[in-house]
MARFILUM-765653 format. One record per residue (C-alpha): residue in three letters; x, y, z. Coordinates in steps of 0.02 Angstrom, whole numbers, padded with zeros to 5 digits, always signed. Example, Ala and Ser with C-alpha at 12.3 -4.5 7.8 and 13.67 -1.06 7.14 Angstrom:
<nodes>
ALA+00615-00225+00390
SER+00684-00053+00357
</nodes>
This chain:
<nodes>
MET+04899+05165+04615
ALA+04722+05141+04615
LYS+04641+04988+04569
LEU+04451+04919+04506
GLU+04401+04759+04501
ARG+04215+04690+04436
ALA+04142+04526+04357
LEU+04001+04594+04230
GLN+03886+04475+04148
GLU+03915+04573+03968
ASN+03959+04537+03794
PHE+04146+04531+03800
ASP+04159+04624+03643
GLY+04039+04747+03660
LEU+04110+04788+03835
LEU+04294+04814+03772
ALA+04232+04920+03627
ARG+04134+05052+03753
ILE+04281+05053+03861
GLU+04401+05090+03730
GLN+04286+05220+03653
GLY+04239+05289+03804
ILE+04410+05326+03881
LEU+04471+05399+03723
GLU+04325+05534+03698
GLY+04329+05556+03886
SER+04473+05670+03885
VAL+04575+05762+03739
SER+04751+05705+03798
ALA+04692+05508+03815
SER+04788+05381+03715
LEU+04779+05206+03683
GLU+04967+05170+03699
ALA+04973+04972+03680
SER+04841+04829+03663
SER+04842+04644+03677
ASP+04735+04499+03647
PHE+04722+04327+03665
SER+04631+04170+03670
GLU+04649+03979+03714
GLY+04520+03829+03744
GLY+04382+03950+03765
ALA+04455+04075+03879
ARG+04488+04268+03819
CYS+04603+04392+03873
SER+04613+04589+03815
VAL+04735+04708+03890
ARG+04729+04898+03836
VAL+04852+05033+03916
PHE+04771+05212+03901
GLU+04871+05368+03951
ARG+04817+05538+03987
TYR+04873+05702+04061
SER+04814+05737+04251
TYR+04777+05935+04277
ALA+04766+05873+04444
GLY+04945+05812+04469
GLY+05018+05900+04319
ASN+05082+05732+04247
ARG+05031+05609+04138
LEU+04968+05441+04208
SER+04910+05268+04142
MET+04778+05148+04166
SER+04796+04971+04103
VAL+04628+04870+04090
THR+04608+04688+04066
LEU+04467+04586+04031
PHE+04458+04409+04047
GLN+04319+04282+04008
SER+04320+04096+04015
GLY+04186+04017+03910
GLY+04011+04086+03936
GLY+04076+04151+04112
PRO+04053+04322+04183
VAL+04196+04455+04090
HIS+04304+04481+04235
LEU+04385+04657+04227
SER+04548+04724+04333
ALA+04585+04923+04300
ILE+04757+04983+04381
THR+04808+05155+04370
ALA+05001+05226+04388
GLY+05111+05389+04380
GLY+04990+05493+04476
SER+05113+05573+04599
GLN+05253+05704+04602
ALA+05340+05643+04742
LEU+05517+05557+04742
LEU+05502+05446+04895
PHE+05324+05423+04922
LYS+05170+05435+04840
ILE+05062+05626+04855
ASN+04909+05706+04766
THR+04852+05537+04683
TRP+04687+05615+04638
GLY+04725+05599+04440
GLU+04740+05410+04473
GLU+04563+05399+04551
ALA+04493+05524+04418
PHE+04548+05414+04279
LEU+04463+05265+04372
ASP+04312+05371+04407
LYS+04286+05389+04214
LEU+04304+05192+04198
ARG+04167+05178+04332
GLU+04051+05288+04238
LEU+04076+05174+04084
LEU+04028+05008+04176
</nodes>
């Protein structure tokens, strides 16, 4: 598992669109598996779950991206990847997870 967290001074909708488009166009095997959006009392939260094939690991892995904003404050981003290991009891070859996060880092 790999994780990236940031607080960004950006437009919520613009950032979400840039992430969705960039991840989906950044890999021929990338797909948007699920999404969720909700708001209450001036706060917004969007969750996106992407999946792609990892050539480095020889398997599929996922990345969950959560954006949260309260009022006009910064947009908080949390991204977590999972599934980039082939071992039975412990994690090895997590290169694919880091590579997936690297694509998100480029978009930010």
